[in-house]
C-alpha positions as CSV (number, residue, x, y, z in Angstrom):
1,M,-53.0,-32.9,306.8
2,H,-55.4,-31.8,309.6
3,N,-54.5,-31.4,313.2
4,K,-53.6,-34.9,314.6
5,I,-53.5,-34.1,318.4
6,A,-56.5,-34.0,320.7
7,Q,-57.6,-30.6,321.9
8,I,-55.8,-29.7,325.2
9,T,-58.8,-29.3,327.5
10,L,-59.8,-30.6,331.0
11,F,-61.1,-33.7,329.2
12,F,-57.5,-34.2,327.7
13,W,-55.9,-34.2,331.2
14,V,-58.6,-36.5,332.7
15,L,-58.2,-39.0,329.8
16,K,-54.4,-38.8,330.1
17,I,-54.6,-39.7,333.8
18,L,-57.0,-42.5,333.2
19,A,-54.7,-43.7,330.3
20,T,-51.7,-43.8,332.7
21,T,-53.7,-45.6,335.3
22,L,-54.8,-48.2,332.7
23,G,-51.2,-48.5,331.3
24,E,-49.9,-49.3,334.8
25,T,-52.6,-51.9,335.7
26,T,-52.4,-53.5,332.2
27,G,-48.6,-53.6,332.2
28,D,-48.7,-55.3,335.6
29,M,-51.4,-57.6,334.5
30,L,-49.4,-58.9,331.6
31,A,-46.1,-59.1,333.5
32,H,-47.4,-60.5,336.8
33,T,-51.0,-61.8,336.6
34,M,-50.5,-63.4,333.2
35,G,-46.9,-64.4,334.0
36,L,-45.3,-63.0,330.8
37,G,-42.6,-61.2,332.7
38,Y,-41.0,-57.9,331.7
39,S,-39.2,-59.0,328.5
40,A,-42.1,-60.8,326.9
41,G,-44.6,-58.2,328.1
42,L,-42.4,-55.5,326.4
43,L,-42.3,-57.4,323.2
44,V,-46.1,-58.0,323.1
45,T,-47.1,-54.4,324.1
46,G,-44.4,-53.0,321.9
47,A,-45.7,-54.8,318.8
48,I,-49.3,-53.6,319.5
49,L,-48.0,-50.0,320.0
50,L,-46.1,-50.1,316.8
51,I,-49.2,-51.0,314.8
52,L,-51.2,-48.3,316.6
53,L,-48.6,-45.7,315.8
54,I,-48.4,-46.7,312.2
55,L,-52.1,-46.3,311.9
56,Q,-52.1,-43.0,313.8
57,I,-49.3,-41.4,311.9
58,S,-50.7,-42.6,308.5
59,A,-54.1,-41.0,309.2
60,L,-54.8,-37.7,307.7
61,K,-56.8,-36.3,310.5
62,L,-57.5,-36.8,314.2
63,N,-59.4,-40.0,315.1
64,P,-60.0,-39.7,318.9
65,F,-60.3,-43.4,319.4
66,L,-57.1,-44.1,317.6
67,F,-55.2,-41.3,319.2
68,W,-56.2,-42.4,322.7
69,A,-55.5,-46.0,322.0
70,A,-52.0,-45.0,321.0
71,I,-51.7,-42.9,324.2
72,I,-52.7,-46.0,326.2
73,G,-50.3,-48.1,324.2
74,T,-47.4,-45.7,325.2
75,T,-48.4,-45.8,328.8
76,T,-48.5,-49.6,328.8
77,V,-45.2,-49.9,327.0
78,G,-43.8,-47.2,329.2
79,T,-44.6,-49.4,332.2
80,E,-42.8,-52.3,330.6
81,I,-39.8,-50.3,329.6
82,S,-39.4,-48.8,333.1
83,D,-39.8,-52.1,334.8
84,F,-37.4,-53.8,332.4
85,M,-34.7,-51.2,332.9
86,D,-35.2,-51.0,336.7
87,R,-35.7,-54.7,337.5
88,T,-34.6,-57.0,334.7
89,L,-31.4,-54.9,333.8
90,G,-31.0,-54.0,337.5
91,L,-30.4,-50.3,336.7
92,G,-32.6,-49.1,339.7
93,Y,-35.2,-46.4,339.7
94,M,-32.8,-43.5,340.1
95,L,-30.5,-44.4,337.2
96,G,-33.4,-45.5,335.1
97,S,-35.1,-42.1,335.7
98,L,-31.9,-40.2,334.8
99,L,-31.5,-42.2,331.6
100,L,-35.1,-41.5,330.6
101,V,-34.8,-37.8,331.4
102,T,-31.9,-37.7,329.0
103,C,-33.9,-39.5,326.3
104,V,-36.8,-37.0,326.7
105,G,-34.4,-34.1,326.6
106,A,-32.6,-35.4,323.5
107,A,-35.9,-36.0,321.6
108,L,-37.1,-32.5,322.5
109,L,-33.8,-31.0,321.3
110,I,-33.9,-32.9,318.0
111,W,-37.5,-31.7,317.5
112,Y,-36.6,-28.1,318.3
113,A,-33.5,-28.1,316.1
114,K,-35.5,-29.2,313.1
115,K,-38.7,-27.2,313.5
116,K,-37.6,-24.3,316.0
117,T,-40.7,-25.0,318.0
118,L,-42.2,-27.7,320.3
119,Q,-45.8,-26.6,319.8
120,V,-48.1,-29.7,320.2
121,N,-51.4,-28.3,319.2
122,P,-52.0,-28.2,316.3
123,I,-49.6,-30.7,314.8
124,T,-50.2,-30.9,311.0
125,E,-46.9,-32.3,309.7
126,K,-45.3,-35.8,309.9
127,F,-42.0,-35.0,311.5
128,P,-43.4,-33.1,314.6
129,E,-46.0,-35.9,315.0
130,I,-43.3,-38.6,315.0
131,M,-41.2,-36.7,317.5
132,F,-44.4,-36.1,319.6
133,W,-45.0,-39.8,320.0
134,I,-41.3,-40.5,320.7
135,V,-41.4,-37.9,323.5
136,V,-44.7,-39.3,324.7
137,L,-43.2,-42.8,325.0
138,F,-40.1,-41.7,326.8
139,S,-42.0,-39.4,329.1
140,N,-44.5,-42.1,330.0
141,S,-41.5,-44.5,330.7
142,L,-40.0,-41.7,332.9
143,G,-43.2,-41.1,334.8
144,T,-43.4,-44.8,335.7
145,A,-39.8,-44.9,336.9
146,F,-40.3,-41.7,338.9
147,G,-43.5,-43.0,340.5
148,D,-41.7,-46.2,341.5
149,F,-38.8,-44.1,342.8
150,L,-41.2,-42.2,345.1
151,T,-42.8,-45.4,346.5
152,D,-39.8,-47.7,346.6
153,N,-36.7,-45.5,347.1
154,L,-38.4,-42.8,349.2
155,E,-40.7,-45.3,350.8
156,L,-43.8,-43.1,350.3
157,S,-47.2,-44.7,350.4
158,Y,-49.1,-44.8,347.1
159,I,-51.5,-42.1,348.3
160,Q,-48.5,-40.0,349.4
161,G,-46.9,-40.5,346.0
162,A,-50.0,-39.5,344.2
163,L,-50.3,-36.3,346.5
164,V,-46.6,-35.4,345.6
165,T,-47.2,-35.6,341.9
166,A,-50.6,-33.9,342.2
167,A,-48.9,-31.0,343.9
168,V,-46.4,-30.6,341.1
169,I,-49.3,-30.7,338.6
170,G,-51.1,-28.0,340.8
171,V,-48.1,-25.8,340.6
172,V,-48.0,-26.2,336.8
173,I,-51.7,-25.2,336.7
174,L,-51.0,-22.1,338.8
175,L,-48.1,-21.0,336.7
176,H,-50.2,-21.5,333.6
177,Y,-52.7,-18.9,334.8
178,V,-50.6,-16.4,336.8
179,S,-47.2,-16.4,335.2
180,D,-45.4,-15.9,331.8
181,V,-43.5,-19.3,332.0
182,N,-43.4,-20.9,328.5
183,Q,-46.7,-22.7,327.9
184,V,-45.0,-25.5,325.9
185,F,-42.6,-26.2,328.8
186,L,-45.5,-26.3,331.2
187,F,-47.4,-28.7,329.0
188,W,-44.6,-31.2,328.9
189,V,-44.0,-30.9,332.7
190,A,-47.7,-31.6,333.3
191,F,-47.6,-34.4,330.7
192,I,-44.8,-36.1,332.4
193,F,-46.1,-35.8,336.0
194,T,-49.6,-37.0,335.2
195,R,-47.8,-40.3,334.4
196,P,-46.5,-41.0,338.0
197,F,-49.9,-39.7,339.3
198,G,-51.8,-42.3,337.3
199,A,-49.1,-44.9,338.0
200,T,-49.3,-44.5,341.7
201,F,-53.0,-44.5,341.6
202,G,-52.9,-47.7,339.6
203,D,-50.6,-49.3,342.2
204,L,-53.0,-48.1,344.9
205,L,-55.8,-50.1,343.2
206,T,-53.9,-53.3,342.6
207,K,-51.1,-53.8,345.2
208,P,-51.8,-55.9,348.3
209,T,-53.2,-54.3,351.4
210,N,-50.0,-55.1,353.4
211,S,-48.2,-53.0,350.9
212,G,-50.6,-50.0,351.2
213,G,-52.8,-50.9,348.2
214,L,-56.5,-51.8,347.9
215,D,-55.8,-55.3,346.4
216,L,-58.5,-55.1,343.7
217,G,-56.4,-57.1,341.3
218,T,-55.0,-56.0,337.9
219,I,-57.8,-57.5,335.9
220,Q,-60.6,-55.9,337.9
221,A,-58.8,-52.5,338.1
222,S,-58.1,-52.5,334.4
223,S,-61.7,-53.4,333.5
224,V,-63.1,-50.6,335.6
225,T,-60.6,-48.1,334.3
226,V,-61.5,-49.1,330.7
227,L,-65.2,-48.4,331.3
228,V,-64.6,-45.1,333.0
229,F,-62.2,-44.1,330.2
230,I,-64.7,-44.9,327.5
231,V,-67.4,-42.9,329.2
232,V,-65.2,-39.8,329.5
233,L,-63.9,-40.2,326.0
234,L,-67.4,-40.3,324.6
235,A,-68.3,-37.3,326.7
236,S,-65.3,-35.4,325.4
237,I,-66.2,-36.2,321.7
238,K,-69.8,-35.1,322.3
239,F,-68.6,-31.9,323.9
240,S,-66.1,-31.1,321.1
241,T,-68.8,-31.7,318.4
242,A,-71.6,-29.8,320.1
243,P,-72.6,-26.6,318.3
244,R,-71.4,-23.4,319.8
245,H,-74.0,-20.6,320.0
246,L,-72.4,-17.2,319.5
247,E,-73.7,-14.4,321.5
248,T,-74.1,-11.0,319.8
249,S,-74.3,-7.6,321.5
């Protein structure tokens, strides 16, 4: 089986942030704008995600469109899971975040116990790929809960919440280049914190102006984000398939 994970480049992180923004706006669109609520929204998005993951895991090589569709699926379901835990079950953002941190840690421990590594690129076996998607789903749920914790519990504005998570991502980037901190650890920290960054940005686009948002609406924000996502994805595919000219001395 060929590598099943997209190459970790700048395009990867831009697409991840756009996917988290889209997951936030789409999740809110289903739950609020379309009136499905958190339980029905979770069932609908969960069923779609299950189909996408079956197709993704069954494939023998990377399909960028399928891979990123599955990522968007996990961010959307992650929004629904977090909101269901925090609001429908009444657990609150703090307890919800702690439970999801535990789930992320447990999934990573199971993965490491089996393979003795948490390497994400390349992934060429079924078990690591399955664990990858489990961790992705839990981490995207965690990112949503943490983003809501910043804006609701700590009463930060959406811009302030985005700046806090952006600062964490900035520290991770700095450590990547100037320290010997484990690169797999840094990857997962960045992966988790790009979720609340995208989530708070999605809330900034959609929430009412009296709540600190731009009140663009979930449908309009989702539509624009989809278009930007497609453009960036096509650019990343073109860049990855462009011929590399080797220089000789």
